[in-house]
PDBQT receptor file of N, H, CA, C and O in Angstrom, charges set to zero:
ATOM      1  N   MET A   1      42.884   7.251   0.777  1.00  0.00    +0.000 N 
ATOM      2  CA  MET A   1      44.180   7.527   0.164  1.00  0.00    +0.000 C 
ATOM      3  C   MET A   1      44.574   6.394  -0.686  1.00  0.00    +0.000 C 
ATOM      4  O   MET A   1      44.657   5.285  -0.159  1.00  0.00    +0.000 OA
ATOM      5  N   PRO A   2      44.836   6.543  -1.993  1.00  0.00    +0.000 N 
ATOM      6  CA  PRO A   2      45.233   5.445  -2.800  1.00  0.00    +0.000 C 
ATOM      7  C   PRO A   2      46.621   4.916  -2.468  1.00  0.00    +0.000 C 
ATOM      8  O   PRO A   2      47.466   5.609  -1.902  1.00  0.00    +0.000 OA
ATOM      9  N   ASP A   3      46.826   3.610  -2.859  1.00  0.00    +0.000 N 
ATOM     10  H   ASP A   3      46.140   3.047  -3.319  1.00  0.00    +0.000 HD
ATOM     11  CA  ASP A   3      48.115   2.972  -2.653  1.00  0.00    +0.000 C 
ATOM     12  C   ASP A   3      49.258   3.691  -3.410  1.00  0.00    +0.000 C 
ATOM     13  O   ASP A   3      49.032   4.128  -4.539  1.00  0.00    +0.000 OA
ATOM     14  N   ASP A   4      50.372   3.820  -2.887  1.00  0.00    +0.000 N 
ATOM     15  H   ASP A   4      50.556   3.465  -1.970  1.00  0.00    +0.000 HD
ATOM     16  CA  ASP A   4      51.534   4.329  -3.551  1.00  0.00    +0.000 C 
ATOM     17  C   ASP A   4      52.188   3.181  -4.173  1.00  0.00    +0.000 C 
ATOM     18  O   ASP A   4      52.796   2.368  -3.477  1.00  0.00    +0.000 OA
ATOM     19  N   LEU A   5      52.094   3.057  -5.528  1.00  0.00    +0.000 N 
ATOM     20  H   LEU A   5      51.600   3.717  -6.093  1.00  0.00    +0.000 HD
ATOM     21  CA  LEU A   5      52.585   1.890  -6.166  1.00  0.00    +0.000 C 
ATOM     22  C   LEU A   5      54.110   1.849  -6.411  1.00  0.00    +0.000 C 
ATOM     23  O   LEU A   5      54.657   0.888  -6.952  1.00  0.00    +0.000 OA
ATOM     24  N   THR A   6      54.773   2.965  -5.974  1.00  0.00    +0.000 N 
ATOM     25  H   THR A   6      54.329   3.746  -5.535  1.00  0.00    +0.000 HD
ATOM     26  CA  THR A   6      56.241   2.985  -6.120  1.00  0.00    +0.000 C 
ATOM     27  C   THR A   6      56.821   2.262  -4.954  1.00  0.00    +0.000 C 
ATOM     28  O   THR A   6      58.007   1.937  -5.019  1.00  0.00    +0.000 OA
ATOM     29  N   LYS A   7      56.114   1.970  -3.884  1.00  0.00    +0.000 N 
ATOM     30  H   LYS A   7      55.151   2.234  -3.831  1.00  0.00    +0.000 HD
ATOM     31  CA  LYS A   7      56.615   1.320  -2.655  1.00  0.00    +0.000 C 
ATOM     32  C   LYS A   7      56.306  -0.139  -2.791  1.00  0.00    +0.000 C 
ATOM     33  O   LYS A   7      55.244  -0.530  -3.276  1.00  0.00    +0.000 OA
ATOM     34  N   LYS A   8      57.274  -0.963  -2.343  1.00  0.00    +0.000 N 
ATOM     35  H   LYS A   8      58.136  -0.645  -1.948  1.00  0.00    +0.000 HD
ATOM     36  CA  LYS A   8      57.097  -2.405  -2.485  1.00  0.00    +0.000 C 
ATOM     37  C   LYS A   8      56.984  -3.047  -1.075  1.00  0.00    +0.000 C 
ATOM     38  O   LYS A   8      57.507  -4.135  -0.838  1.00  0.00    +0.000 OA
ATOM     39  N   HIS A   9      56.315  -2.372  -0.184  1.00  0.00    +0.000 N 
ATOM     40  H   HIS A   9      55.890  -1.488  -0.377  1.00  0.00    +0.000 HD
ATOM     41  CA  HIS A   9      55.934  -2.861   1.140  1.00  0.00    +0.000 C 
ATOM     42  C   HIS A   9      54.577  -2.402   1.449  1.00  0.00    +0.000 C 
ATOM     43  O   HIS A   9      54.195  -1.327   0.987  1.00  0.00    +0.000 OA
ATOM     44  N   PRO A  10      53.807  -3.124   2.194  1.00  0.00    +0.000 N 
ATOM     45  CA  PRO A  10      52.420  -2.712   2.561  1.00  0.00    +0.000 C 
ATOM     46  C   PRO A  10      52.348  -1.400   3.198  1.00  0.00    +0.000 C 
ATOM     47  O   PRO A  10      53.211  -1.103   4.025  1.00  0.00    +0.000 OA
ATOM     48  N   GLN A  11      51.393  -0.566   2.896  1.00  0.00    +0.000 N 
ATOM     49  H   GLN A  11      50.693  -0.808   2.225  1.00  0.00    +0.000 HD
ATOM     50  CA  GLN A  11      51.198   0.651   3.599  1.00  0.00    +0.000 C 
ATOM     51  C   GLN A  11      50.568   0.374   4.988  1.00  0.00    +0.000 C 
ATOM     52  O   GLN A  11      50.825   1.098   5.950  1.00  0.00    +0.000 OA
ATOM     53  N   ASP A  12      49.783  -0.632   5.064  1.00  0.00    +0.000 N 
ATOM     54  H   ASP A  12      49.574  -1.220   4.283  1.00  0.00    +0.000 HD
ATOM     55  CA  ASP A  12      49.172  -1.095   6.335  1.00  0.00    +0.000 C 
ATOM     56  C   ASP A  12      49.685  -2.522   6.554  1.00  0.00    +0.000 C 
ATOM     57  O   ASP A  12      49.211  -3.495   5.968  1.00  0.00    +0.000 OA
ATOM     58  N   SER A  13      50.705  -2.577   7.453  1.00  0.00    +0.000 N 
ATOM     59  H   SER A  13      51.091  -1.786   7.928  1.00  0.00    +0.000 HD
ATOM     60  CA  SER A  13      51.376  -3.909   7.605  1.00  0.00    +0.000 C 
ATOM     61  C   SER A  13      50.575  -4.834   8.487  1.00  0.00    +0.000 C 
ATOM     62  O   SER A  13      51.042  -5.923   8.817  1.00  0.00    +0.000 OA
ATOM     63  N   SER A  14      49.376  -4.429   8.880  1.00  0.00    +0.000 N 
ATOM     64  H   SER A  14      48.997  -3.544   8.612  1.00  0.00    +0.000 HD
ATOM     65  CA  SER A  14      48.533  -5.294   9.709  1.00  0.00    +0.000 C 
ATOM     66  C   SER A  14      47.521  -6.082   8.787  1.00  0.00    +0.000 C 
ATOM     67  O   SER A  14      46.837  -6.990   9.260  1.00  0.00    +0.000 OA
ATOM     68  N   LYS A  15      47.448  -5.737   7.548  1.00  0.00    +0.000 N 
ATOM     69  H   LYS A  15      48.004  -4.999   7.164  1.00  0.00    +0.000 HD
ATOM     70  CA  LYS A  15      46.434  -6.304   6.603  1.00  0.00    +0.000 C 
ATOM     71  C   LYS A  15      47.137  -6.760   5.321  1.00  0.00    +0.000 C 
ATOM     72  O   LYS A  15      48.120  -6.170   4.872  1.00  0.00    +0.000 OA
ATOM     73  N   ILE A  16      46.602  -7.807   4.773  1.00  0.00    +0.000 N 
ATOM     74  H   ILE A  16      45.804  -8.287   5.138  1.00  0.00    +0.000 HD
ATOM     75  CA  ILE A  16      47.066  -8.359   3.475  1.00  0.00    +0.000 C 
ATOM     76  C   ILE A  16      46.089  -7.897   2.393  1.00  0.00    +0.000 C 
ATOM     77  O   ILE A  16      44.877  -8.068   2.519  1.00  0.00    +0.000 OA
ATOM     78  N   ASN A  17      46.644  -7.305   1.319  1.00  0.00    +0.000 N 
ATOM     79  H   ASN A  17      47.629  -7.166   1.216  1.00  0.00    +0.000 HD
ATOM     80  CA  ASN A  17      45.867  -6.827   0.229  1.00  0.00    +0.000 C 
ATOM     81  C   ASN A  17      46.153  -7.787  -0.961  1.00  0.00    +0.000 C 
ATOM     82  O   ASN A  17      47.279  -7.809  -1.459  1.00  0.00    +0.000 OA
ATOM     83  N   LEU A  18      45.197  -8.544  -1.401  1.00  0.00    +0.000 N 
ATOM     84  H   LEU A  18      44.283  -8.526  -0.996  1.00  0.00    +0.000 HD
ATOM     85  CA  LEU A  18      45.466  -9.431  -2.446  1.00  0.00    +0.000 C 
ATOM     86  C   LEU A  18      45.141  -8.860  -3.860  1.00  0.00    +0.000 C 
ATOM     87  O   LEU A  18      45.075  -9.621  -4.825  1.00  0.00    +0.000 OA
ATOM     88  N   SER A  19      44.943  -7.561  -3.976  1.00  0.00    +0.000 N 
ATOM     89  H   SER A  19      44.997  -6.943  -3.191  1.00  0.00    +0.000 HD
ATOM     90  CA  SER A  19      44.664  -6.936  -5.247  1.00  0.00    +0.000 C 
ATOM     91  C   SER A  19      45.843  -6.501  -6.038  1.00  0.00    +0.000 C 
ATOM     92  O   SER A  19      45.743  -6.142  -7.212  1.00  0.00    +0.000 OA
ATOM     93  N   GLN A  20      46.991  -6.537  -5.361  1.00  0.00    +0.000 N 
ATOM     94  H   GLN A  20      47.072  -6.829  -4.407  1.00  0.00    +0.000 HD
ATOM     95  CA  GLN A  20      48.280  -6.120  -6.065  1.00  0.00    +0.000 C 
ATOM     96  C   GLN A  20      49.266  -7.361  -6.054  1.00  0.00    +0.000 C 
ATOM     97  O   GLN A  20      49.556  -7.920  -4.996  1.00  0.00    +0.000 OA
ATOM     98  N   GLN A  21      49.757  -7.757  -7.259  1.00  0.00    +0.000 N 
ATOM     99  H   GLN A  21      49.522  -7.303  -8.118  1.00  0.00    +0.000 HD
ATOM    100  CA  GLN A  21      50.613  -8.946  -7.315  1.00  0.00    +0.000 C 
ATOM    101  C   GLN A  21      51.866  -8.781  -6.478  1.00  0.00    +0.000 C 
ATOM    102  O   GLN A  21      52.319  -9.731  -5.839  1.00  0.00    +0.000 OA
ATOM    103  N   TRP A  22      52.450  -7.534  -6.478  1.00  0.00    +0.000 N 
ATOM    104  H   TRP A  22      52.082  -6.763  -6.997  1.00  0.00    +0.000 HD
ATOM    105  CA  TRP A  22      53.680  -7.319  -5.702  1.00  0.00    +0.000 C 
ATOM    106  C   TRP A  22      53.391  -7.463  -4.185  1.00  0.00    +0.000 C 
ATOM    107  O   TRP A  22      54.294  -7.809  -3.423  1.00  0.00    +0.000 OA
ATOM    108  N   GLU A  23      52.189  -7.211  -3.762  1.00  0.00    +0.000 N 
ATOM    109  H   GLU A  23      51.456  -6.931  -4.382  1.00  0.00    +0.000 HD
ATOM    110  CA  GLU A  23      51.870  -7.372  -2.326  1.00  0.00    +0.000 C 
ATOM    111  C   GLU A  23      51.601  -8.936  -2.017  1.00  0.00    +0.000 C 
ATOM    112  O   GLU A  23      51.943  -9.413  -0.935  1.00  0.00    +0.000 OA
ATOM    113  N   ILE A  24      51.029  -9.644  -2.927  1.00  0.00    +0.000 N 
ATOM    114  H   ILE A  24      50.751  -9.256  -3.806  1.00  0.00    +0.000 HD
ATOM    115  CA  ILE A  24      50.962 -11.067  -2.847  1.00  0.00    +0.000 C 
ATOM    116  C   ILE A  24      52.395 -11.679  -2.693  1.00  0.00    +0.000 C 
ATOM    117  O   ILE A  24      52.665 -12.488  -1.805  1.00  0.00    +0.000 OA
ATOM    118  N   ASP A  25      53.267 -11.247  -3.596  1.00  0.00    +0.000 N 
ATOM    119  H   ASP A  25      53.048 -10.590  -4.317  1.00  0.00    +0.000 HD
ATOM    120  CA  ASP A  25      54.603 -11.756  -3.618  1.00  0.00    +0.000 C 
ATOM    121  C   ASP A  25      55.342 -11.421  -2.281  1.00  0.00    +0.000 C 
ATOM    122  O   ASP A  25      56.112 -12.224  -1.755  1.00  0.00    +0.000 OA
ATOM    123  N   TYR A  26      55.074 -10.233  -1.783  1.00  0.00    +0.000 N 
ATOM    124  H   TYR A  26      54.448  -9.581  -2.210  1.00  0.00    +0.000 HD
ATOM    125  CA  TYR A  26      55.694  -9.811  -0.507  1.00  0.00    +0.000 C 
ATOM    126  C   TYR A  26      55.243 -10.755   0.631  1.00  0.00    +0.000 C 
ATOM    127  O   TYR A  26      56.052 -11.270   1.403  1.00  0.00    +0.000 OA
ATOM    128  N   TRP A  27      53.891 -10.957   0.695  1.00  0.00    +0.000 N 
ATOM    129  H   TRP A  27      53.233 -10.539   0.068  1.00  0.00    +0.000 HD
ATOM    130  CA  TRP A  27      53.389 -11.704   1.838  1.00  0.00    +0.000 C 
ATOM    131  C   TRP A  27      53.645 -13.215   1.707  1.00  0.00    +0.000 C 
ATOM    132  O   TRP A  27      53.737 -13.869   2.747  1.00  0.00    +0.000 OA
ATOM    133  N   THR A  28      53.769 -13.830   0.501  1.00  0.00    +0.000 N 
ATOM    134  H   THR A  28      53.695 -13.300  -0.344  1.00  0.00    +0.000 HD
ATOM    135  CA  THR A  28      54.156 -15.211   0.402  1.00  0.00    +0.000 C 
ATOM    136  C   THR A  28      55.585 -15.384   0.876  1.00  0.00    +0.000 C 
ATOM    137  O   THR A  28      55.907 -16.381   1.522  1.00  0.00    +0.000 OA
ATOM    138  N   LYS A  29      56.459 -14.413   0.558  1.00  0.00    +0.000 N 
ATOM    139  H   LYS A  29      56.197 -13.603   0.033  1.00  0.00    +0.000 HD
ATOM    140  CA  LYS A  29      57.862 -14.457   0.975  1.00  0.00    +0.000 C 
ATOM    141  C   LYS A  29      57.886 -14.311   2.534  1.00  0.00    +0.000 C 
ATOM    142  O   LYS A  29      58.523 -15.133   3.194  1.00  0.00    +0.000 OA
ATOM    143  N   ILE A  30      57.252 -13.352   3.099  1.00  0.00    +0.000 N 
ATOM    144  H   ILE A  30      56.736 -12.685   2.563  1.00  0.00    +0.000 HD
ATOM    145  CA  ILE A  30      57.310 -13.041   4.510  1.00  0.00    +0.000 C 
ATOM    146  C   ILE A  30      56.732 -14.262   5.303  1.00  0.00    +0.000 C 
ATOM    147  O   ILE A  30      57.267 -14.671   6.334  1.00  0.00    +0.000 OA
ATOM    148  N   LEU A  31      55.616 -14.812   4.764  1.00  0.00    +0.000 N 
ATOM    149  H   LEU A  31      55.181 -14.480   3.928  1.00  0.00    +0.000 HD
ATOM    150  CA  LEU A  31      54.922 -15.921   5.527  1.00  0.00    +0.000 C 
ATOM    151  C   LEU A  31      55.346 -17.288   5.046  1.00  0.00    +0.000 C 
ATOM    152  O   LEU A  31      54.764 -18.286   5.470  1.00  0.00    +0.000 OA
ATOM    153  N   HIS A  32      56.320 -17.375   4.192  1.00  0.00    +0.000 N 
ATOM    154  H   HIS A  32      56.793 -16.565   3.847  1.00  0.00    +0.000 HD
ATOM    155  CA  HIS A  32      56.856 -18.649   3.744  1.00  0.00    +0.000 C 
ATOM    156  C   HIS A  32      55.699 -19.577   3.288  1.00  0.00    +0.000 C 
ATOM    157  O   HIS A  32      55.548 -20.687   3.799  1.00  0.00    +0.000 OA
ATOM    158  N   THR A  33      54.921 -19.118   2.357  1.00  0.00    +0.000 N 
ATOM    159  H   THR A  33      55.043 -18.216   1.942  1.00  0.00    +0.000 HD
ATOM    160  CA  THR A  33      53.774 -19.930   1.870  1.00  0.00    +0.000 C 
ATOM    161  C   THR A  33      53.606 -19.639   0.371  1.00  0.00    +0.000 C 
ATOM    162  O   THR A  33      54.297 -18.807  -0.217  1.00  0.00    +0.000 OA
ATOM    163  N   THR A  34      52.661 -20.363  -0.203  1.00  0.00    +0.000 N 
ATOM    164  H   THR A  34      52.100 -21.039   0.274  1.00  0.00    +0.000 HD
ATOM    165  CA  THR A  34      52.378 -20.122  -1.620  1.00  0.00    +0.000 C 
ATOM    166  C   THR A  34      51.236 -19.172  -1.773  1.00  0.00    +0.000 C 
ATOM    167  O   THR A  34      50.473 -18.906  -0.844  1.00  0.00    +0.000 OA
ATOM    168  N   GLU A  35      51.139 -18.650  -3.020  1.00  0.00    +0.000 N 
ATOM    169  H   GLU A  35      51.758 -18.867  -3.775  1.00  0.00    +0.000 HD
ATOM    170  CA  GLU A  35      49.962 -17.749  -3.237  1.00  0.00    +0.000 C 
ATOM    171  C   GLU A  35      48.622 -18.448  -3.075  1.00  0.00    +0.000 C 
ATOM    172  O   GLU A  35      47.680 -17.823  -2.588  1.00  0.00    +0.000 OA
ATOM    173  N   ALA A  36      48.495 -19.659  -3.442  1.00  0.00    +0.000 N 
ATOM    174  H   ALA A  36      49.260 -20.167  -3.837  1.00  0.00    +0.000 HD
ATOM    175  CA  ALA A  36      47.217 -20.358  -3.261  1.00  0.00    +0.000 C 
ATOM    176  C   ALA A  36      46.860 -20.552  -1.782  1.00  0.00    +0.000 C 
ATOM    177  O   ALA A  36      45.710 -20.379  -1.377  1.00  0.00    +0.000 OA
ATOM    178  N   LYS A  37      47.870 -20.913  -0.991  1.00  0.00    +0.000 N 
ATOM    179  H   LYS A  37      48.804 -21.053  -1.320  1.00  0.00    +0.000 HD
ATOM    180  CA  LYS A  37      47.624 -21.037   0.490  1.00  0.00    +0.000 C 
ATOM    181  C   LYS A  37      47.303 -19.712   1.071  1.00  0.00    +0.000 C 
ATOM    182  O   LYS A  37      46.421 -19.625   1.925  1.00  0.00    +0.000 OA
ATOM    183  N   LEU A  38      47.972 -18.661   0.656  1.00  0.00    +0.000 N 
ATOM    184  H   LEU A  38      48.688 -18.732  -0.038  1.00  0.00    +0.000 HD
ATOM    185  CA  LEU A  38      47.736 -17.357   1.176  1.00  0.00    +0.000 C 
ATOM    186  C   LEU A  38      46.286 -16.868   0.811  1.00  0.00    +0.000 C 
ATOM    187  O   LEU A  38      45.618 -16.266   1.652  1.00  0.00    +0.000 OA
ATOM    188  N   ARG A  39      45.819 -17.124  -0.409  1.00  0.00    +0.000 N 
ATOM    189  H   ARG A  39      46.362 -17.613  -1.092  1.00  0.00    +0.000 HD
ATOM    190  CA  ARG A  39      44.516 -16.823  -0.794  1.00  0.00    +0.000 C 
ATOM    191  C   ARG A  39      43.437 -17.606   0.041  1.00  0.00    +0.000 C 
ATOM    192  O   ARG A  39      42.442 -17.025   0.476  1.00  0.00    +0.000 OA
ATOM    193  N   ILE A  40      43.654 -18.852   0.236  1.00  0.00    +0.000 N 
ATOM    194  H   ILE A  40      44.462 -19.323  -0.117  1.00  0.00    +0.000 HD
ATOM    195  CA  ILE A  40      42.783 -19.644   1.012  1.00  0.00    +0.000 C 
ATOM    196  C   ILE A  40      42.715 -19.138   2.440  1.00  0.00    +0.000 C 
ATOM    197  O   ILE A  40      41.628 -19.043   3.010  1.00  0.00    +0.000 OA
ATOM    198  N   ALA A  41      43.819 -18.822   3.007  1.00  0.00    +0.000 N 
ATOM    199  H   ALA A  41      44.702 -18.900   2.544  1.00  0.00    +0.000 HD
ATOM    200  CA  ALA A  41      43.836 -18.318   4.364  1.00  0.00    +0.000 C 
ATOM    201  C   ALA A  41      43.087 -17.033   4.506  1.00  0.00    +0.000 C 
ATOM    202  O   ALA A  41      42.329 -16.863   5.460  1.00  0.00    +0.000 OA
ATOM    203  N   VAL A  42      43.279 -16.103   3.568  1.00  0.00    +0.000 N 
ATOM    204  H   VAL A  42      43.895 -16.241   2.792  1.00  0.00    +0.000 HD
ATOM    205  CA  VAL A  42      42.555 -14.800   3.668  1.00  0.00    +0.000 C 
ATOM    206  C   VAL A  42      41.073 -15.005   3.433  1.00  0.00    +0.000 C 
ATOM    207  O   VAL A  42      40.251 -14.279   3.991  1.00  0.00    +0.000 OA
ATOM    208  N   SER A  43      40.714 -16.006   2.595  1.00  0.00    +0.000 N 
ATOM    209  H   SER A  43      41.382 -16.596   2.141  1.00  0.00    +0.000 HD
ATOM    210  CA  SER A  43      39.303 -16.237   2.342  1.00  0.00    +0.000 C 
ATOM    211  C   SER A  43      38.669 -16.843   3.616  1.00  0.00    +0.000 C 
ATOM    212  O   SER A  43      37.490 -16.590   3.866  1.00  0.00    +0.000 OA
ATOM    213  N   LYS A  44      39.360 -17.585   4.381  1.00  0.00    +0.000 N 
ATOM    214  H   LYS A  44      40.317 -17.790   4.177  1.00  0.00    +0.000 HD
ATOM    215  CA  LYS A  44      38.846 -18.241   5.632  1.00  0.00    +0.000 C 
ATOM    216  C   LYS A  44      38.860 -17.353   6.834  1.00  0.00    +0.000 C 
ATOM    217  O   LYS A  44      37.929 -17.416   7.636  1.00  0.00    +0.000 OA
ATOM    218  N   VAL A  45      39.886 -16.507   7.013  1.00  0.00    +0.000 N 
ATOM    219  H   VAL A  45      40.643 -16.455   6.361  1.00  0.00    +0.000 HD
ATOM    220  CA  VAL A  45      40.004 -15.767   8.323  1.00  0.00    +0.000 C 
ATOM    221  C   VAL A  45      40.017 -14.291   8.076  1.00  0.00    +0.000 C 
ATOM    222  O   VAL A  45      40.002 -13.559   9.066  1.00  0.00    +0.000 OA
ATOM    223  N   GLY A  46      40.044 -13.740   6.832  1.00  0.00    +0.000 N 
ATOM    224  H   GLY A  46      40.057 -14.335   6.028  1.00  0.00    +0.000 HD
ATOM    225  CA  GLY A  46      40.174 -12.367   6.676  1.00  0.00    +0.000 C 
ATOM    226  C   GLY A  46      41.551 -11.887   6.384  1.00  0.00    +0.000 C 
ATOM    227  O   GLY A  46      42.470 -12.698   6.267  1.00  0.00    +0.000 OA
ATOM    228  N   SER A  47      41.738 -10.589   6.259  1.00  0.00    +0.000 N 
ATOM    229  H   SER A  47      40.992  -9.931   6.354  1.00  0.00    +0.000 HD
ATOM    230  CA  SER A  47      43.064 -10.073   5.804  1.00  0.00    +0.000 C 
ATOM    231  C   SER A  47      44.025  -9.655   6.878  1.00  0.00    +0.000 C 
ATOM    232  O   SER A  47      45.132  -9.206   6.581  1.00  0.00    +0.000 OA
ATOM    233  N   TYR A  48      43.609  -9.799   8.170  1.00  0.00    +0.000 N 
ATOM    234  H   TYR A  48      42.710 -10.163   8.411  1.00  0.00    +0.000 HD
ATOM    235  CA  TYR A  48      44.528  -9.382   9.192  1.00  0.00    +0.000 C 
ATOM    236  C   TYR A  48      45.728 -10.376   9.268  1.00  0.00    +0.000 C 
ATOM    237  O   TYR A  48      45.528 -11.586   9.370  1.00  0.00    +0.000 OA
ATOM    238  N   VAL A  49      46.977  -9.838   9.217  1.00  0.00    +0.000 N 
ATOM    239  H   VAL A  49      47.139  -8.854   9.134  1.00  0.00    +0.000 HD
ATOM    240  CA  VAL A  49      48.133 -10.707   9.151  1.00  0.00    +0.000 C 
ATOM    241  C   VAL A  49      48.212 -11.682  10.268  1.00  0.00    +0.000 C 
ATOM    242  O   VAL A  49      48.532 -12.855  10.071  1.00  0.00    +0.000 OA
ATOM    243  N   SER A  50      47.899 -11.165  11.539  1.00  0.00    +0.000 N 
ATOM    244  H   SER A  50      47.639 -10.212  11.699  1.00  0.00    +0.000 HD
ATOM    245  CA  SER A  50      47.942 -12.096  12.704  1.00  0.00    +0.000 C 
ATOM    246  C   SER A  50      46.984 -13.333  12.559  1.00  0.00    +0.000 C 
ATOM    247  O   SER A  50      47.320 -14.451  12.950  1.00  0.00    +0.000 OA
ATOM    248  N   ASP A  51      45.835 -13.079  12.003  1.00  0.00    +0.000 N 
ATOM    249  H   ASP A  51      45.563 -12.171  11.685  1.00  0.00    +0.000 HD
ATOM    250  CA  ASP A  51      44.873 -14.153  11.780  1.00  0.00    +0.000 C 
ATOM    251  C   ASP A  51      45.342 -15.138  10.713  1.00  0.00    +0.000 C 
ATOM    252  O   ASP A  51      45.218 -16.356  10.841  1.00  0.00    +0.000 OA
ATOM    253  N   VAL A  52      45.917 -14.510   9.601  1.00  0.00    +0.000 N 
ATOM    254  H   VAL A  52      46.018 -13.520   9.497  1.00  0.00    +0.000 HD
ATOM    255  CA  VAL A  52      46.421 -15.410   8.524  1.00  0.00    +0.000 C 
ATOM    256  C   VAL A  52      47.610 -16.212   9.030  1.00  0.00    +0.000 C 
ATOM    257  O   VAL A  52      47.734 -17.391   8.700  1.00  0.00    +0.000 OA
ATOM    258  N   LYS A  53      48.467 -15.619   9.803  1.00  0.00    +0.000 N 
ATOM    259  H   LYS A  53      48.367 -14.661  10.071  1.00  0.00    +0.000 HD
ATOM    260  CA  LYS A  53      49.670 -16.380  10.380  1.00  0.00    +0.000 C 
ATOM    261  C   LYS A  53      49.116 -17.502  11.256  1.00  0.00    +0.000 C 
ATOM    262  O   LYS A  53      49.597 -18.629  11.135  1.00  0.00    +0.000 OA
ATOM    263  N   GLU A  54      48.197 -17.283  12.074  1.00  0.00    +0.000 N 
ATOM    264  H   GLU A  54      47.806 -16.368  12.172  1.00  0.00    +0.000 HD
ATOM    265  CA  GLU A  54      47.619 -18.369  12.895  1.00  0.00    +0.000 C 
ATOM    266  C   GLU A  54      47.031 -19.385  12.039  1.00  0.00    +0.000 C 
ATOM    267  O   GLU A  54      47.294 -20.563  12.279  1.00  0.00    +0.000 OA
ATOM    268  N   TYR A  55      46.265 -19.076  11.067  1.00  0.00    +0.000 N 
ATOM    269  H   TYR A  55      46.052 -18.119  10.872  1.00  0.00    +0.000 HD
ATOM    270  CA  TYR A  55      45.568 -20.081  10.195  1.00  0.00    +0.000 C 
ATOM    271  C   TYR A  55      46.643 -20.907   9.494  1.00  0.00    +0.000 C 
ATOM    272  O   TYR A  55      46.535 -22.133   9.453  1.00  0.00    +0.000 OA
ATOM    273  N   LEU A  56      47.675 -20.272   8.942  1.00  0.00    +0.000 N 
ATOM    274  H   LEU A  56      47.763 -19.277   8.975  1.00  0.00    +0.000 HD
ATOM    275  CA  LEU A  56      48.688 -21.016   8.241  1.00  0.00    +0.000 C 
ATOM    276  C   LEU A  56      49.466 -21.940   9.176  1.00  0.00    +0.000 C 
ATOM    277  O   LEU A  56      49.849 -23.037   8.770  1.00  0.00    +0.000 OA
ATOM    278  N   ARG A  57      49.702 -21.530  10.394  1.00  0.00    +0.000 N 
ATOM    279  H   ARG A  57      49.390 -20.639  10.724  1.00  0.00    +0.000 HD
ATOM    280  CA  ARG A  57      50.432 -22.313  11.353  1.00  0.00    +0.000 C 
ATOM    281  C   ARG A  57      49.645 -23.589  11.751  1.00  0.00    +0.000 C 
ATOM    282  O   ARG A  57      50.227 -24.631  12.052  1.00  0.00    +0.000 OA
ATOM    283  N   ASN A  58      48.298 -23.463  11.741  1.00  0.00    +0.000 N 
ATOM    284  H   ASN A  58      47.824 -22.617  11.497  1.00  0.00    +0.000 HD
ATOM    285  CA  ASN A  58      47.431 -24.579  12.141  1.00  0.00    +0.000 C 
ATOM    286  C   ASN A  58      46.896 -25.373  10.981  1.00  0.00    +0.000 C 
ATOM    287  O   ASN A  58      46.181 -26.347  11.218  1.00  0.00    +0.000 OA
ATOM    288  N   HIS A  59      47.190 -25.032   9.731  1.00  0.00    +0.000 N 
ATOM    289  H   HIS A  59      47.771 -24.241   9.538  1.00  0.00    +0.000 HD
ATOM    290  CA  HIS A  59      46.677 -25.857   8.621  1.00  0.00    +0.000 C 
ATOM    291  C   HIS A  59      47.804 -26.254   7.693  1.00  0.00    +0.000 C 
ATOM    292  O   HIS A  59      47.573 -26.947   6.702  1.00  0.00    +0.000 OA
TER     293      HIS A  59
């Protein structure tokens, strides 16, 4: 099922999708981080929000 681009919240709130700028903006706000740090975290631990939160908390 393709993303519904009219919605400005993730359809799967357990994963971070870096392919849409609005979703990057959403997650940087929610996680209180920068886009660069978010991209590094996702590249290190994958796209699951719980893993990214833990990575950001420890780095």
